[in-house]
N, C-alpha and C positions, 0 to 999 in steps of 0.2 A: 520569548527566548529570550536570554541572555546573551546578553552579546560582550564577550571582554578576549580581546588578545593579551595571550601569554607575555610576559615580562622576557623581553630576549629574540621575540618569532622572525621578527623583522629584520635582527642582524642577524642571527640564522640563516634565513635566507640567501641574505647579501654574501655570507661567508661561502656557502653552497654556490652559490652563481659563481664568485671571484675561482673555487678550484676545479670549475670548466670538466664537472666530472663529461664523458663521453657519453653520448648519446642518452643522456639526462632526462626525462619527461617531466616527469614532479615527486613530491615528495609527500606522502601521507601518514600524517598521527592521528591517535585514537584513544579516548579511554572510554571505558563502560562501568560502570557501577549496575548491580540489581539486588529486590531481594524481594524474597518469594515466602509468602504466609502459606501453610493448609491449612483449609479449614473444615470445621465439620459440624452442621448444626447451627451456623450462624457463630461461631469462634473462632477465635483461633487456636491451634495445636500446634502447631510447630511454623520454626523461624528460619530460614537458609538465605546466607548470602555473599556474595562476591564481587570483585573487581577486575578489570582485564585494562590490560592497556598495550601499546603496540607500533610498530612504525612499519609503512611500506616505501619502495622505492621505485620506478616505473625507469626502465634503461634500455632504449633499443627494441619496444613491443616488449620485455619480460617483465614480470613482475618477481620481488624480490623481498620478504618479510621477515620482520623475527618479533619476536616477544621485549617487550618494555621502551621508555624513550628515553634514554641515556645516550648519550656523543658514541661510549662504546657501537652501540648498538648500528644507532646511524651511519658511522664513518666503514663499518664491517661491509653494512652495506650499497655503503657509496666506492667503497673499493678505495678510501681516503685517509688518512694519518686523523686520530683522534681529534692531536692538539691543533689541529686547522678550523675545528669549531670550536664556536662561544657554546656556552652556555643558557639554556633556555628553561620556563618553567611552569607548565602545564598548570592548568587550574588542579585545582584539590577536590578530590573526592569527594563528595558532600555525604551527608549524614543521613539515612536509609530514614522515609519517612513514617511517621504513626499511620497503620492500615486504621485504627479505633480512632485516630481522632481526623483521617480525614474522610471515613467513611459513616462511622458510627457502627452499629450491627451488620456486618454483611445477612446479603439476602439467603436464606438457607440452602439456596439450590448449586449456592457455586462452591466450587470446591478447595479453588486455591485463587490469590491473586499474584500475578508479576507487579512490579516498580522496577522499571529503567530509565536510567538518565546517560546519557552521552554526550562525549565532546571530541570535534574532531577539528582537525586543520592540514590546509593544502599551500605548499608551498611550490609553486612555477616561477620559475627566472628568480627578480627578485624579489615577486609578489607572494604576500602573504595571508591566505585568508582563511577567517574563523568560521567554524558550520557550526552552529546550533540545531538546534532539534526540538521539542515537546517533550516532557517528560511524559512515559507510558505507561495504562494500567493493560497487562493481558488477564484475563477474567474466563475460569476455565469453569465450567458448567459439569453436574452429578451423568452427562452421558456421554461427557468426552469436548464436547465442543468447544469449541476456545474464540470470547470475542476480545476487539483492542479498542482500549477509549485512550486521551489523553488524563494526563494523569491531573484529580483522581475519579475512579468510576464511579463513575453513576448510578447507583442503584436503582431510579425511578426509569431510567434506558434498558434496566436488565433483562438481556435479549431469550429468557428462559423460554423454555414449550408450556404450552398451556395443559394442565395437568388433567385428566381421562381414563378412566378406568379403561374404557374400550376405544379401538381406533378400528372407524370404518375402511375396509380397501377401497382405495376407488377404481371404478372402470376403466381399460384398458382403450384407446381409441384417441384422435385429434380433439380438442376442449378450447375454451375459451378461458386465461387466467389474469388472476389481476393481483402483481405484483405491490407486495408494500417498500419504503425505500430499501430497507436490506437486501431483500432478495432482486431491486432494482437496482441495485449498488453491485453485487455480484453478477448480475448477466453482464452493465454495461461495463464491469474489468475484464470480462473474457470477449468482450462483443467489439468493442471499438479501446482500450486498452491495452494491455496485451500485444495484438496485432498490428498497435501505430509504434512500436519499439522500434527503433532503428534500426536494429543491428537482424529482426529476422525479418525487415523492407529489402534491406540491402541484400538478403541474400534469398528471399523469393521464400520465405514460410512464411507469410502469412497471405489471408485472403483481399488483404487490401493491399498487395503490394501493385507498383506502378495506375492505382487508381483514385490518387488524393486530389480530388479536386471535380470528383464523381457525386453524384445523388446517391444513396442509399437505402433512403429511407423517405415515405412521405409524410410521415410523423413531423414535425418544425421543430426538431428537440436540438438540443446546444448543449455539445458535452467539453467539459475544458479540464487537463491535468494543473491543478492550483498547490504550490509546495508553497506559497502566501499562505496559506487558510492555515494559521497556527493551532485553530480547533480541532481538527485533524490531525491523525498521527502521522503520516506521511511529511507533514511539513519539513522545511527545511531553508536557511536562512540561504546558505549557499550548493553547490550540490558539491560532488565527493573529485571533480577537477577546478573545484573552484569560481567557477560561472555564478554569476547571481542570480539567486531564484528570484523566477519568473512563470505568472500563467500561460500557459499554451496552447490554444483553441485546437481543439482535433475534431469537435462535428459541430458544423454552424448550420441550422435549421437544417439536418439530416443531410447536409452534403460534407464530405470528408475533406479537412481546413487544413489540418498539420499531422506531425508527427512527434516520438520525443527522439532525442540523439544525443549521444557525447561529441565529441570532439570530433573521432575519427568518424564517425556513419552522419554527420551533420556534413560534413564534405560531402561525403557519396551523394547523400539529397542534398545537398543544395540549400540547406536549410540552418540555421541559430543554433547552436547546443544551449545546455544547461540542464540535461537528464539523467547526469551519472551519478549512479549511487553504489553502494559497495556493500557487499552484502557483512562484509570485516573484514576487519585490517590486512587479512589474507584472502580476502577476493581482489580482481581485477574490478574498475568502475566499469558499469554497462547502462546504456539506456534503460529506467525502466518508471512505472508510473509511481505516480507519489498518490495527491488525494484526487480522486474525478468529481466534479460538480453540475451535475446537470437539470437543465433549464429547461421549460418548454415555451412555445410561446400559446396564447391560449388554453392555459392548464383549467381543468375541472374543478372547483370548487371546496368538490369532496370526492371518494374513492366511486365510480360508478358498479358497485354492488351489482345492481339488477344486470348490468352487460356481460357481468363472470359465471362461470357454474363454479370456478376454485377459485379464493382465494392462500395467496401464500405470502406467510408472514414471515420464515427463515429457510436458507437451504445449506446446506450442510456442503454443496461443492460446487462448483461449475469448471466446465471444459470447452474448451473448442477446439478440436484438432484438424490443424491447419490442411492437411490433405486432401481429406474425405469434405471439409466443411461442414462438421457437426458438431451441436452445440447440445451440449446437456448438462441439465441442470440436478443435481440432485435434489429433491424439497424433504425438511424436517419437519416442518410445521407448518401445517395448513389446515382451511378447512372447505368445507363444501359448502355451496353457497344456491338458495333457494328463494326467490323473487324478493332479492336483493338480502338475503337472512342467514346468516350463519347457521346452518343446521346442523354436522357431522364435523367431529377432528378427524381426519384422516391421517392414517398408517401412511410411513417414508414414500415416495414411488419419486420417479426420474422422469423428467421432459425432454424429450427430445423432438430437432428441428435443423435443419439445414442454414445457415447465413441468411441466405436471400426470402428462407422463407419467415427467419426471425425479425430481421430486417422490413422484409416487406409486410409483416404482420402488425406491429406498433400500431396502435389504435389511438390512443389519446394518453396523456399526464394527466395526472390530478393531486391538489395537495388533501393534506398538509407534506411536504417536504420536511425530511430530518435526515439525521445524520448516519449512518448506517457500519454499526461494531463490526460487520463483516464482510470482505475476508480478512481482514485485518492484517494480517504477515501473509505477503505473497514470494509465493515460490518459483523459480525459473531455472533449471538446470539443477537443483539444490543451493541455490544462495537465495538465501530469504532475507525481506526487506517489508518494514509495518507500510500498509496504505491506508490509505482511508475513500469516505465517500459523504456525497451529499445529492441527496437525490431523491424524487417524486415518486409518486405511486401510478406505475403501467398499468396497462389494459392493453393485450396482445393475444395474437392467435397463430396459428401457425408451427402450433407442440403438438406432440400428441405423450400423451401416457405411456409408460413402457413399466 
């Protein structure tokens, strides 16, 4: 990720401070560029491009925002005269890359690829912080499923479903399953990612509220939210309140060890901030996941297929209902297993279990760990941010096929 401080940004921060705007918390600037390639049979058939920029001001707990980065826009949001502000220049929008040069011939099962570049800066007091993030590549498959990578996309890690003329329906009931790294990432995202976001903890909308420090599973699993992993889509150099990025332990050998916080929830929870993210310039910063990195003590050298009845390669989605504590995993790609061998491609189905059953049913972790291209974009109350993950295979029970 490039780190560049635009000319005049520090001077602008000083001028805003001198203006003594009542109730001012921070200023946020953002630029985004996107290109979309539409594909058919592995060839580009159309291309679209777009540019976006905007400014946001937080005053007395309220967010005011506008399109554009010029002084009149900022002055209007601050309620001051534009002549009191010096000019500054944001980085130029880059030229969009060549998909063919970056990837060669796209896989036939891809229907589109979207490239995204972004730059942002946060001004708080006299401090000016540039926020840098990796360029992203969103791949859409023929069935509508999306996967997110850092640019350029990797055809070798394509999350396509296996081709099968027929798919076997899976029998309902309790089952022991083996999750591939991409599926593990989605499970951990819902199980110990979202529920440890500070705003949910503060208002008691998480099953882990007031439980930090408790052991929730026997498996010695570590989960860290790590925005410094620049090979994963959720990376950033500083959060969207200007706090320098740092790894945040969430789970330490099965024990709840931390939470994700912005400045406001950090004060309520008594922890450090650094996880505030904005879905865009018109959205406020909120505690959000970045990249979940999972490791375990005593991982097996290979996936234990002989111990499972189903191998899950990919999920369409995962959810955790805070009120009921029910976990739902919608399986997109899976195989039945017999004596450690894949037998049949399974038709899509849903795995359901309670939080306690799932955390208590984690039996083993295995190599090889890998990056997960899903869930990719993470939605919360309609606000979407990119996320990434790196996880091992997981063997678990406590789920039922529905």
